[in-house]
Wavefront OBJ file of the C-alpha trace (Angstrom):
o trace
v -50.514 42.488 -28.306
v -47.879 39.710 -27.939
v -47.091 38.162 -24.561
v -43.691 39.833 -24.255
v -45.060 43.364 -24.713
v -47.999 42.699 -22.395
v -45.726 41.472 -19.622
v -43.336 44.425 -20.018
v -46.206 46.917 -19.729
v -47.637 44.983 -16.792
v -44.284 44.987 -14.973
v -43.855 48.749 -15.457
v -47.369 49.477 -14.156
v -46.912 47.187 -11.155
v -43.579 48.710 -10.186
v -45.112 52.181 -10.502
v -48.064 51.180 -8.292
v -45.750 49.623 -5.747
v -43.730 52.845 -5.735
v -46.842 54.949 -5.143
v -47.832 52.706 -2.254
v -44.352 53.147 -0.817
v -44.515 56.943 -1.149
v -47.819 57.209 0.737
v -46.795 54.639 3.350
v -46.423 57.245 6.103
v -49.895 58.616 5.393
v -51.468 55.229 6.093
v -52.764 54.475 9.579
v -50.059 52.797 11.705
v -52.371 49.820 12.238
v -52.487 49.264 8.457
v -48.836 49.822 7.597
v -47.872 46.153 7.995
v -50.718 45.242 5.638
v -49.512 47.849 3.116
v -45.955 46.486 3.240
v -47.214 42.958 2.596
v -49.406 44.176 -0.284
v -46.450 46.007 -1.837
v -44.385 42.841 -1.494
v -47.048 40.891 -3.387
v -47.102 43.511 -6.158
v -43.313 43.420 -6.548
v -43.310 39.602 -6.646
v -45.834 39.697 -9.482
v -43.802 42.397 -11.213
v -40.699 40.190 -11.029
v -42.670 37.329 -12.596
v -43.720 39.642 -15.449
v -40.130 40.748 -16.027
v -39.005 37.114 -16.264
v -41.846 36.320 -18.682
v -40.789 39.334 -20.771
v -37.183 38.110 -21.087
v -38.230 34.464 -21.504
v -36.789 34.240 -25.086
v -33.306 34.676 -23.616
v -33.744 32.089 -20.854
v -34.290 28.344 -20.787
v -37.953 27.290 -20.512
v -37.324 25.359 -17.290
v -35.683 28.328 -15.587
v -38.582 30.594 -16.605
v -41.134 28.135 -15.172
v -39.186 27.508 -11.955
v -38.823 31.240 -11.354
v -42.186 32.647 -12.441
v -44.590 30.063 -11.041
v -43.418 30.374 -7.403
v -43.344 34.186 -7.772
v -46.990 34.249 -8.893
v -48.030 31.912 -6.069
v -46.085 33.908 -3.467
v -47.481 37.171 -4.872
v -51.111 36.094 -4.501
v -50.319 34.585 -1.100
v -48.948 37.988 -0.058
v -52.194 39.664 -1.164
v -54.196 37.212 0.912
v -51.952 37.741 3.932
v -52.169 41.522 3.468
v -55.971 41.464 3.453
v -56.030 39.300 6.570
v -53.694 41.778 8.288
v -55.920 44.667 7.118
v -58.901 43.044 8.863
v -56.833 41.987 11.894
v -57.348 38.273 11.248
v -55.004 35.913 13.151
v -52.125 34.270 11.332
v -53.079 30.801 10.055
v -50.148 29.279 8.110
v -52.292 26.266 7.156
v -54.351 28.506 4.854
v -51.368 28.830 2.539
v -50.842 25.076 2.158
v -52.527 24.942 -1.305
v -50.020 27.462 -2.633
v -47.073 25.499 -1.248
v -48.459 22.247 -2.685
v -48.894 24.001 -6.033
v -45.219 25.000 -6.087
v -44.228 21.422 -5.250
v -46.521 20.194 -8.030
v -44.739 22.455 -10.533
v -41.364 20.991 -9.579
v -42.639 17.395 -9.661
v -44.475 17.673 -12.995
v -41.590 19.569 -14.573
v -38.691 17.364 -13.474
v -39.714 14.121 -11.727
v -42.863 13.136 -13.644
v -42.912 15.527 -16.630
v -46.431 16.590 -17.633
v -47.394 19.937 -19.147
v -51.060 19.444 -18.333
v -50.576 18.498 -14.653
v -47.971 21.212 -14.150
v -50.303 23.915 -15.432
v -53.254 22.552 -13.463
v -51.113 22.534 -10.285
v -50.132 26.175 -10.587
v -53.655 27.241 -11.565
v -55.242 25.469 -8.602
v -52.755 27.141 -6.271
v -53.605 30.554 -7.719
v -57.321 29.707 -7.519
v -57.065 28.897 -3.793
v -55.249 32.152 -3.047
v -57.665 34.280 -5.086
v -60.704 32.677 -3.455
v -59.078 33.299 -0.058
v -58.665 36.998 -0.921
v -62.284 37.326 -2.071
v -63.577 35.460 0.984
v -61.605 37.677 3.387
v -63.065 40.799 1.788
v -66.649 39.564 1.542
v -66.745 38.311 5.145
v -65.404 41.583 6.580
v -67.551 43.223 9.278
v -70.470 45.121 7.777
v -69.170 48.444 9.104
v -65.938 47.894 7.130
v -67.606 47.284 3.788
v -67.241 49.895 1.064
v -67.376 50.256 -2.706
v -63.606 49.861 -3.078
v -63.735 46.716 -0.944
v -66.465 45.230 -3.118
v -64.581 46.122 -6.310
v -61.490 44.373 -4.993
v -63.517 41.363 -3.817
v -65.199 40.957 -7.203
v -61.854 41.423 -8.955
v -60.421 38.492 -7.019
v -63.604 36.440 -7.430
v -63.691 37.095 -11.191
v -60.015 36.187 -11.499
v -60.638 32.953 -9.595
v -63.504 32.122 -11.973
v -61.194 32.753 -14.935
v -58.550 30.448 -13.448
v -61.158 27.726 -12.971
v -62.206 28.061 -16.623
v -58.579 27.808 -17.656
v -58.152 24.626 -15.619
v -61.122 23.109 -17.454
v -59.594 24.025 -20.832
v -56.140 22.782 -19.865
v -57.646 19.431 -18.900
v -58.700 18.969 -22.541
v -55.240 19.656 -24.005
v -53.055 17.118 -25.740
v -51.232 15.087 -23.102
v -48.078 14.955 -25.250
v -47.166 18.647 -25.018
v -43.612 19.206 -23.708
v -43.557 19.601 -19.915
v -41.289 22.651 -20.183
v -43.548 24.519 -22.619
v -44.120 27.892 -20.951
v -47.513 28.870 -22.394
v -50.420 26.688 -23.519
v -51.423 26.634 -27.202
v -53.002 29.848 -28.520
v -56.565 30.269 -27.324
v -58.698 33.387 -26.574
v -59.003 32.335 -22.924
v -55.282 31.696 -22.498
v -54.460 35.029 -24.161
v -56.134 36.807 -21.223
v -53.522 35.501 -18.748
v -50.984 38.349 -19.229
v -53.778 40.917 -18.820
v -55.010 39.217 -15.650
v -51.525 39.122 -14.159
v -51.300 42.896 -14.677
v -54.844 43.922 -13.758
v -54.897 42.447 -10.247
v -51.806 44.324 -8.977
v -52.610 47.607 -10.775
v -56.364 47.888 -10.134
v -56.001 46.023 -6.847
v -53.395 48.447 -5.480
v -55.645 51.399 -6.320
v -58.566 49.730 -4.544
v -56.332 48.862 -1.587
v -55.254 52.505 -1.225
v -58.905 53.583 -1.311
v -59.668 51.054 1.433
v -56.891 52.563 3.553
v -58.260 56.067 2.914
v -61.788 54.960 3.846
v -60.496 53.402 7.072
v -58.779 56.711 7.912
v -61.986 58.609 7.115
v -64.002 56.345 9.413
v -61.378 56.783 12.139
v -61.662 60.585 11.916
v -65.457 60.335 11.932
v -65.338 58.240 15.089
v -62.832 60.629 16.663
v -65.193 63.527 15.963
v -68.065 61.775 17.727
v -66.297 60.205 20.731
v -64.970 61.857 23.875
v -61.226 61.192 23.866
v -60.986 60.823 27.664
v -63.856 58.464 28.495
v -64.572 56.803 25.154
v -68.246 57.753 25.487
v -70.168 59.707 22.819
v -69.236 63.369 23.093
v -71.413 66.479 23.409
v -71.857 66.765 19.643
v -73.092 63.188 19.325
v -75.214 63.510 22.450
v -77.147 66.514 21.182
v -77.630 64.992 17.736
v -78.841 61.634 19.090
v -80.912 63.388 21.739
v -82.636 65.636 19.192
v -83.424 62.654 16.955
v -84.836 60.660 19.884
v -86.847 63.659 21.082
v -88.435 64.279 17.666
v -89.198 60.582 17.255
v -90.862 60.431 20.675
v -92.932 63.558 20.042
v -94.037 62.350 16.618
v -95.027 58.919 17.898
v -96.430 60.004 21.243
v -93.789 57.825 22.915
v -91.837 58.079 26.162
v -88.369 59.598 26.400
v -86.329 60.883 29.321
v -82.877 62.176 30.140
v -80.752 61.964 33.255
v -78.073 64.603 33.823
v -75.297 63.186 36.038
v -72.713 65.257 37.889
v -69.794 63.921 39.967
v -70.042 65.296 43.501
v -67.179 67.476 44.801
v -65.144 66.855 41.656
v -63.204 70.123 42.040
v -61.916 68.975 45.397
v -60.648 65.751 43.799
v -58.589 67.775 41.326
v -57.382 70.110 44.077
v -56.372 67.322 46.483
v -55.027 64.667 44.106
v -54.246 66.495 40.871
v -55.815 66.545 37.436
v -54.356 63.148 36.465
v -56.379 61.480 39.214
v -59.356 63.612 38.210
v -59.061 62.330 34.636
v -58.847 58.754 35.897
v -61.972 59.321 37.980
v -63.787 60.575 34.882
v -62.672 57.493 32.945
v -63.847 55.315 35.828
v -67.314 56.895 35.857
v -67.513 56.720 32.063
v -66.636 53.025 32.140
v -69.280 52.345 34.786
v -71.970 54.207 32.863
v -71.127 52.534 29.553
v -71.215 49.092 31.170
v -74.509 49.741 32.937
v -76.472 50.915 29.889
v -79.345 48.677 28.878
v -81.439 48.527 25.705
v -82.714 51.988 24.823
v -80.100 53.732 26.987
v -77.064 55.715 25.868
v -74.521 57.375 28.139
v -72.507 60.361 26.906
v -70.157 62.957 28.330
v -71.650 66.440 28.312
v -68.398 68.083 29.347
v -66.353 68.584 32.508
v -67.674 66.231 35.182
v -71.178 66.041 33.650
v -72.607 63.000 31.914
v -75.992 62.463 30.292
v -78.046 59.315 30.013
v -80.604 59.143 27.189
v -83.514 56.875 28.120
v -85.487 55.981 25.017
v -88.944 54.607 25.813
v -88.703 55.391 29.543
v -91.331 57.386 31.425
v -90.614 59.445 34.552
v -90.855 56.468 36.922
v -88.689 54.199 34.786
v -86.137 56.981 34.338
v -85.917 57.446 38.112
v -85.382 53.701 38.578
v -82.598 53.700 35.970
v -80.966 56.771 37.538
v -81.119 55.218 41.006
v -79.490 52.058 39.643
v -76.618 54.146 38.296
v -76.298 56.237 41.461
v -76.003 53.126 43.639
v -73.558 51.490 41.249
v -71.214 54.507 41.362
v -71.468 54.719 45.162
v -70.606 51.025 45.466
v -67.668 51.216 43.017
v -64.919 53.516 44.322
v -62.015 54.334 42.060
v -58.886 52.478 43.181
v -56.080 55.019 43.182
v -52.440 54.237 44.072
v -53.056 55.815 47.445
v -56.164 53.704 48.062
v -59.846 53.634 47.088
v -61.370 56.988 46.235
v -65.081 57.127 47.065
v -67.201 58.782 44.381
v -70.858 59.770 44.339
v -73.063 61.445 41.776
v -76.078 63.741 41.809
v -78.660 63.196 39.091
v -81.392 65.349 37.623
v -84.072 63.494 35.672
v -86.578 64.932 33.204
v -89.220 63.033 31.224
v -90.584 64.344 27.943
v -93.643 66.566 28.081
v -95.898 68.072 25.439
v -94.705 71.472 26.677
v -91.074 70.738 25.793
v -90.021 72.751 22.753
v -87.060 70.537 21.956
v -84.292 68.354 23.321
v -82.419 71.374 24.671
v -85.484 72.365 26.691
v -85.797 68.846 28.103
v -82.092 68.850 29.012
v -82.481 72.276 30.633
v -85.213 70.916 32.888
v -82.937 68.023 33.868
v -80.212 70.572 34.647
v -82.579 72.453 36.968
v -83.414 69.174 38.724
v -79.680 68.435 39.059
v -79.151 71.850 40.657
v -81.799 70.983 43.245
v -80.186 67.566 43.892
v -76.872 69.257 44.646
v -78.518 71.942 46.777
v -80.344 69.308 48.800
v -77.136 67.506 49.806
v -75.831 65.667 46.705
v -75.676 61.892 46.089
v -79.357 61.861 45.259
v -81.874 62.009 42.410
v -84.406 64.742 41.735
v -87.154 64.480 39.140
v -87.994 67.655 37.241
v -91.589 68.766 37.420
v -93.561 68.662 34.186
v -93.860 72.142 32.689
v -97.246 73.741 32.159
v -98.639 73.410 28.665
v -99.179 76.805 26.986
v -102.696 77.356 25.711
l 1 2 3 4 5 6 7 8 9 10 11 12 13 14 15 16 17 18 19 20 21 22 23 24 25 26 27 28 29 30 31 32 33 34 35 36 37 38 39 40 41 42 43 44 45 46 47 48 49 50 51 52 53 54 55 56 57 58 59 60 61 62 63 64 65 66 67 68 69 70 71 72 73 74 75 76 77 78 79 80 81 82 83 84 85 86 87 88 89 90 91 92 93 94 95 96 97 98 99 100 101 102 103 104 105 106 107 108 109 110 111 112 113 114 115 116 117 118 119 120 121 122 123 124 125 126 127 128 129 130 131 132 133 134 135 136 137 138 139 140 141 142 143 144 145 146 147 148 149 150 151 152 153 154 155 156 157 158 159 160 161 162 163 164 165 166 167 168 169 170 171 172 173 174 175 176 177 178 179 180 181 182 183 184 185 186 187 188 189 190 191 192 193 194 195 196 197 198 199 200 201 202 203 204 205 206 207 208 209 210 211 212 213 214 215 216 217 218 219 220 221 222 223 224 225 226 227 228 229 230 231 232 233 234 235 236 237 238 239 240 241 242 243 244 245 246 247 248 249 250 251 252 253 254 255 256 257 258 259 260 261 262 263 264 265 266 267 268 269 270 271 272 273 274 275 276 277 278 279 280 281 282 283 284 285 286 287 288 289 290 291 292 293 294 295 296 297 298 299 300 301 302 303 304 305 306 307 308 309 310 311 312 313 314 315 316 317 318 319 320 321 322 323 324 325 326 327 328 329 330 331 332 333 334 335 336 337 338 339 340 341 342 343 344 345 346 347 348 349 350 351 352 353 354 355 356 357 358 359 360 361 362 363 364 365 366 367 368 369 370 371 372 373 374 375 376 377 378 379 380 381 382 383 384 385 386 387 388 389 390 391 392 393
């Protein structure tokens, strides 16, 4: 396939991919839309470069070089910027200095100090820096953000950077007397891959980018399904799953495990006197306190209403009581500051430690609930430890 045909096909595919990205823009998470816009901009810049390469026979060589080289540099810079936005990296204009220097090098070695070899090396080194930056941003992403599509895109950029480096090495061996305004290097299997590379990155890359956006949305929904929207703590579903896993692990390994069921005292009166908005703020306040007070092996979750649960992995009855007392005192000493003044809050806590007679996590939680009922009946703002059940023979 000749260069002109390859660039025409590449331009059509890139424009189509950019159009698809534009069509699904509203379906992308709002936090990622700026990144998607920047990625689409990079794709369209590369598409413009391909169009100019395709019509090169009808233009002067210098005009083709002065138009396409900056477009390719700016296109790969846009990809790098898009990936940094995707991962919420701060703006660092200095990172794009190699690309700017590369564009200056093209102008200098085309007009001021004509040199085909130095001009091509300048543009290739600029592209190399941008491609390495893209791969580095993807490969250094937080582990929780890594996915197959992310790795495919990272290796695509890394492989393209390796190709550019090989091309630089080959260009360095070329005849120094080639015209400075010659658009393409002499025919060579390595150089013939350039049009394909220019097309593959935007086309395959855009597909991978869309998959990354979809995976981010999927993770967001997964988190939303496991987190209580009001307090930010794990919700009832997550609590019972994590609790069942911890219970089975403790029973299998003859280890300690306990739960503390926490209830806000007189919560109905708070809603009745101050309204549900203040009640919600009080719940958030308690949730924040519990989350901040958790230590290793502890997990706080919202059971529902004004009830919270603390999972105490590795804690026996005595240690669980100590942890519960720490939380009770912390809540008592940390009133919620409402607009009308501080609102004193207290909690009652029922604690239950695992026993061989417990049939499952639900049974253990039920015993903690019975202890909580006693704590409230005995005056509230206190802790009651559930008695160990009798083992059936």
